[in-house]
C-alpha positions in Angstrom: -12.3 -51.3 -13.2 -10.9 -51.5 -16.3 -9.0 -55.0 -15.3 -12.1 -56.4 -14.7 -13.7 -54.8 -18.4 -10.2 -56.0 -20.1 -11.4 -60.0 -18.6 -14.7 -59.5 -19.6 -13.7 -58.5 -22.7 -11.0 -61.3 -23.7 -13.9 -63.6 -22.9 -15.8 -62.5 -25.8 -12.9 -61.4 -28.1 -13.6 -63.8 -30.7 -17.3 -62.8 -31.3 -18.6 -60.2 -33.2 -19.9 -58.4 -29.9 -16.1 -59.1 -28.6 -14.6 -57.5 -31.4 -16.8 -54.4 -31.0 -16.8 -54.1 -27.1 -12.7 -54.5 -27.7 -12.5 -51.4 -30.0 -14.7 -49.3 -27.3 -13.0 -50.6 -24.3 -9.7 -49.4 -26.3 -11.3 -46.3 -27.2 -12.1 -45.4 -23.6 -8.6 -46.4 -22.1 -6.9 -44.1 -25.1 -9.4 -41.2 -24.0 -8.3 -41.6 -20.4 -4.8 -41.4 -21.2 -4.5 -39.2 -24.1 -7.6 -36.9 -24.0 -8.0 -35.6 -27.4 -7.1 -38.8 -29.1 -9.6 -39.0 -31.3 -10.3 -35.8 -31.8 -9.5 -35.5 -35.7 -10.4 -33.1 -38.2 -13.5 -35.2 -39.4 -14.7 -35.4 -35.9 -14.5 -31.8 -35.0 -16.0 -30.6 -38.4 -19.1 -33.3 -37.5 -19.7 -31.9 -33.8 -19.8 -28.5 -35.7 -22.4 -29.2 -38.2 -24.4 -31.7 -35.3 -25.5 -27.9 -34.1 -27.2 -27.1 -37.6 -24.2 -25.4 -38.8 -22.5 -25.7 -42.3 -18.7 -26.1 -42.0 -16.7 -24.9 -45.3 -13.7 -27.4 -44.4 -11.8 -25.2 -43.3 -9.9 -25.8 -39.8 -7.0 -23.8 -37.7 -5.9 -25.1 -34.8 -5.1 -22.1 -32.7 -3.1 -22.1 -29.5 -4.7 -23.6 -26.5 -3.0 -26.1 -24.0 -6.1 -27.1 -21.6 -8.4 -27.1 -24.1 -8.1 -27.7 -28.0 -9.4 -24.7 -30.0 -10.0 -24.4 -33.8 -11.3 -21.7 -36.1 -13.7 -23.2 -38.2 -14.9 -21.8 -41.3 -18.7 -21.7 -42.2 -20.7 -21.4 -45.6 -22.3 -18.4 -46.0 -20.7 -16.9 -42.3 -17.3 -15.9 -40.7 -15.6 -18.2 -39.1 -16.7 -19.5 -35.6 -14.3 -20.7 -32.5 -15.2 -23.7 -31.2 -13.6 -24.7 -27.6 -13.4 -28.6 -26.8 -13.0 -29.2 -23.1 -10.4 -31.2 -21.6 -12.7 -34.4 -20.8 -13.3 -35.3 -17.2 -11.8 -31.7 -15.6 -15.1 -30.1 -15.2 -18.6 -31.4 -15.0 -21.8 -30.4 -17.1 -23.0 -28.5 -14.4 -19.5 -26.5 -13.8 -19.3 -25.5 -17.6 -23.0 -24.2 -17.9 -22.3 -22.0 -14.8 -19.2 -20.6 -16.7 -21.8 -20.3 -19.8 -24.4 -18.7 -17.5 -21.7 -16.2 -15.9 -20.7 -15.4 -19.7 -24.5 -14.6 -20.8 -25.2 -12.6 -17.7 -22.0 -10.3 -18.0 -23.5 -9.6 -22.1 -26.8 -8.9 -20.9 -25.3 -6.3 -18.7 -23.2 -4.8 -21.8 -20.1 -6.1 -20.2 -17.7 -6.8 -23.1 -17.1 -10.4 -22.7 -17.2 -13.0 -25.6 -19.7 -15.3 -24.8 -20.6 -18.6 -26.2 -22.7 -19.3 -29.2 -26.8 -20.2 -28.7 -28.2 -22.5 -30.7 -31.4 -22.7 -31.9 -32.4 -24.8 -29.1 -30.9 -22.5 -27.0 -28.0 -24.5 -26.2 -24.1 -23.4 -25.3 -22.8 -26.7 -24.3 -22.7 -29.1 -26.9 -21.5 -33.1 -26.7 -20.5 -35.2 -29.3 -18.9 -38.2 -29.6 -17.6 -38.3 -25.7 -16.2 -34.7 -26.1 -17.9 -31.2 -25.3 -17.7 -28.4 -26.9 -19.0 -24.9 -27.1 -18.7 -22.2 -30.1 -17.6 -18.5 -29.8 -17.4 -15.5 -32.5 -14.2 -14.9 -33.6 -13.0 -11.8 -32.1 -9.9 -9.5 -33.3 -7.8 -7.2 -30.7 -4.6 -7.0 -29.3 -2.7 -7.4 -26.0 -3.2 -5.0 -23.3 -0.3 -3.0 -22.9 0.6 -3.2 -19.0 2.7 -0.2 -18.8 -0.5 2.2 -20.5 -1.6 3.8 -16.8 -4.5 4.5 -19.1 -5.2 1.2 -20.0 -4.7 -0.2 -16.5 -7.3 2.5 -15.3 -10.1 1.2 -18.0 -9.1 -2.1 -16.8 -10.1 -1.0 -13.7 -12.9 0.3 -14.5 -14.1 -2.8 -16.5 -13.2 -5.1 -13.7 -15.4 -3.4 -11.4 -18.1 -3.8 -13.2 -17.7 -7.5 -14.3 -16.7 -7.7 -10.0 -20.4 -5.6 -9.5 -22.3 -8.8 -11.3 -20.2 -11.0 -9.7 -21.7 -10.2 -6.1 -25.0 -10.8 -7.5 -24.7 -14.8 -6.8 -22.3 -17.7 -6.1 -21.1 -20.3 -8.3 -22.3 -23.7 -6.6 -20.5 -26.0 -8.9 -17.2 -23.9 -9.8 -13.7 -23.8 -7.7 -13.2 -21.6 -4.8 -9.8 -20.2 -4.1 -8.1 -21.0 -1.1 -4.9 -22.4 0.2 -5.7 -26.1 0.4 -7.3 -25.7 -3.4 -4.6 -24.0 -5.1 -1.3 -24.8 -2.3 -1.8 -28.1 -0.2 -3.2 -30.0 -3.2 -0.9 -29.6 -5.9 2.2 -29.6 -3.7 1.2 -33.4 -2.6 0.3 -34.0 -5.5 3.9 -33.3 -6.9 5.3 -35.6 -3.6 3.3 -38.1 -4.1 4.0 -38.4 -7.6 7.8 -38.1 -6.8 8.1 -35.0 -9.4 10.7 -33.6 -7.3 14.4 -34.8 -7.7 15.6 -36.9 -4.6 18.3 -34.5 -3.8 15.9 -31.6 -3.7 13.4 -32.9 -2.2 14.3 -32.4 1.9 14.6 -28.5 1.1 11.4 -28.2 -1.3 9.5 -29.5 1.3 10.8 -27.4 4.3 10.3 -24.2 2.2 7.1 -25.3 0.6 5.6 -26.0 4.2 7.0 -23.1 5.4 5.2 -20.9 2.8 2.1 -22.7 2.8 1.7 -21.9 6.4 2.6 -18.3 6.1 0.0 -17.8 3.2 -2.5 -19.5 5.3 -1.6 -16.9 8.4 -2.1 -13.9 5.7 -5.4 -15.4 4.8 -6.0 -15.4 8.8 -4.9 -11.7 9.3 -7.0 -10.6 6.2 -10.1 -11.2 8.3 -13.4 -11.8 6.5 -13.1 -11.6 3.0 -16.2 -11.5 0.8 -15.9 -14.4 -1.9 -17.1 -13.6 -5.4 -17.4 -14.8 -8.9 -14.2 -13.9 -10.5 -12.8 -14.2 -14.0 -9.8 -16.3 -12.3 -7.3 -15.7 -14.7 -7.0 -12.2 -15.1 -3.5 -12.1 -17.4 -2.5 -10.2 -20.4 -3.2 -13.2 -22.5 -7.2 -13.6 -21.8 -7.4 -9.7 -22.6 -8.2 -8.6 -26.4 -7.9 -4.9 -26.8 -9.3 -2.5 -29.3 -10.1 1.2 -29.4 -13.4 0.0 -27.7 -11.3 -1.4 -24.9 -10.9 -4.8 -23.5 -12.7 -8.0 -23.9 -12.5 -10.8 -22.2 -12.0 -14.2 -24.4 -11.6 -16.7 -21.6 -13.9 -17.6 -18.7 -12.6 -21.1 -18.2 -11.2 -20.6 -15.1 -13.7 -18.8 -13.1 -13.8 -19.5 -9.6 -15.4 -17.7 -6.3 -12.4 -15.7 -4.7 -11.6 -12.2 -3.5 -10.9 -9.4 -6.2 -7.8 -9.1 -6.0 -7.6 -12.3 -7.7 -8.7 -10.7 -10.9 -6.2 -7.7 -9.9 -2.5 -8.9 -9.0 -1.4 -10.4 -12.4 -1.4 -7.2 -14.0 1.1 -5.9 -12.0 4.2 -5.4 -13.0 7.9 -4.4 -12.1 9.1 -2.9 -8.9 7.5 -1.6 -5.7 7.0 1.6 -7.0 5.6 0.7 -10.3 3.5 -1.5 -8.8 1.8 1.0 -6.3 1.1 3.5 -9.1 -0.7 0.7 -11.3 -2.9 0.0 -8.1 -3.2 3.1 -8.0 -4.6 3.9 -11.5 -6.6 0.3 -11.5 -8.5 0.7 -8.2 -9.3 4.8 -9.3 -11.4 2.6 -12.6 -12.9 -0.1 -10.0 -14.3 1.9 -7.3 -16.1 3.9 -9.7 -18.7 0.7 -10.1 -17.4 -1.7 -7.0 -16.2 -1.2 -3.7 -13.0 -2.7 -2.8 -11.6 -4.1 0.2 -8.4 -2.9 1.0 -7.3 -5.7 3.2 -7.0 -7.8 0.4 -4.0 -6.1 -0.5 -2.0 -7.8 1.6 -3.0 -11.4 -0.1 -1.1 -10.3 -2.9 2.1 -12.1 -3.0 0.4 -15.0 -1.1 -1.8 -15.7 -4.3 1.4 -15.3 -6.7 2.8 -17.9 -4.5 -0.5 -20.0 -4.6 0.0 -19.5 -8.4 3.5 -21.2 -8.4 1.9 -24.5 -6.4 -0.5 -24.5 -8.9 1.1 -24.1 -12.0 3.5 -26.6 -11.2 0.7 -28.9 -10.2 -1.3 -28.2 -13.4 1.9 -29.1 -15.6 2.4 -32.6 -13.7 -1.1 -33.6 -14.1 -1.1 -32.9 -17.5 2.5 -34.1 -18.4 0.7 -37.7 -20.0 -1.2 -35.1 -22.6 1.5 -35.3 -25.6 1.2 -31.7 -25.9 2.9 -31.0 -22.5 6.2 -32.7 -23.1 6.6 -30.7 -26.4 5.2 -27.4 -25.5 7.0 -27.4 -22.3 10.5 -29.5 -22.4 12.1 -27.1 -19.5 9.5 -28.8 -17.2 10.4 -31.5 -14.6 14.0 -31.1 -15.1 16.6 -30.4 -12.2 17.2 -27.0 -13.4 13.5 -26.0 -13.6 12.9 -27.7 -9.7 15.9 -25.7 -8.6 14.6 -22.5 -9.9 11.4 -23.5 -8.0 13.1 -24.1 -5.0 14.6 -20.6 -5.4 11.4 -18.7 -6.3 10.1 -20.4 -2.9 12.9 -19.1 -0.8 12.2 -15.8 -2.0 8.9 -15.7 -2.0 9.4 -16.9 1.8 11.4 -14.3 2.7 8.7 -11.7 1.1 6.1 -13.3 3.4 7.9 -12.9 6.5 
């Protein structure tokens, strides 16, 4: 398609229309290869003001890789957080489902930072090819994973969230399964030649062994109840205050088993993990039932995250922010460590 457009523009390049068409085509190609190439400060501020808000001119980039997130100063109001979604990752329908889930949780008094709604009742906004949402700025500190009372509180929080998550299903969001989070990223890494030649045979052998075992684990777990989840409940996505936890990001919300939102809060040796689970599930069960069979999926889900994470980095490698932020990725040492980690998981899943 790009080649056809280039040929057409080449025929018209000598005309005013042709020069304009060439500039548009150049922008399209740039945006496909470098998603945020045209997201300049003036574009960001103009986008915010297109919603009816008045910017003060203050703009601060916040730490984010998948999206671009900024703190934007407003006239006569506290700063607001603007999230510009990565182009071509989600459909509008998928983003709106994320927003609707957040608003539904807020309606049930579950502490989550939901998107701001404009006077026209919109949460998803469009400007010059970019899609963005606005959020209230929220303070707090990190969850303390070694605090058992905080983990029990997180259990109650997740129990309430999952009780709402069971009420209906996502229609346009991903589903946590072995194909999407295991085989797909694995095949992408192989097809795009990310695995070094001297490691490829060993990597493929252990990866395929591990993925087969994960499939077996899911089958042994029986019929799983797939519900709406946060999907990426690691400590970086939780803000803690005296009022308890707040969730700041539903970007990876999905359909999946409840344990997907629990296992990333576990750390330490087997005894520590068992104690942490007791506290989390004690709080969780006050608001939502939990299928104990899902506990057998913890190592399987941990391994799927390894595949998914490597695949995510590989798919984003053309974004200039990624080689700068993750210089260790795609080195021989990285893949040797991944190979060893997969060997370790292969033994755990036996």
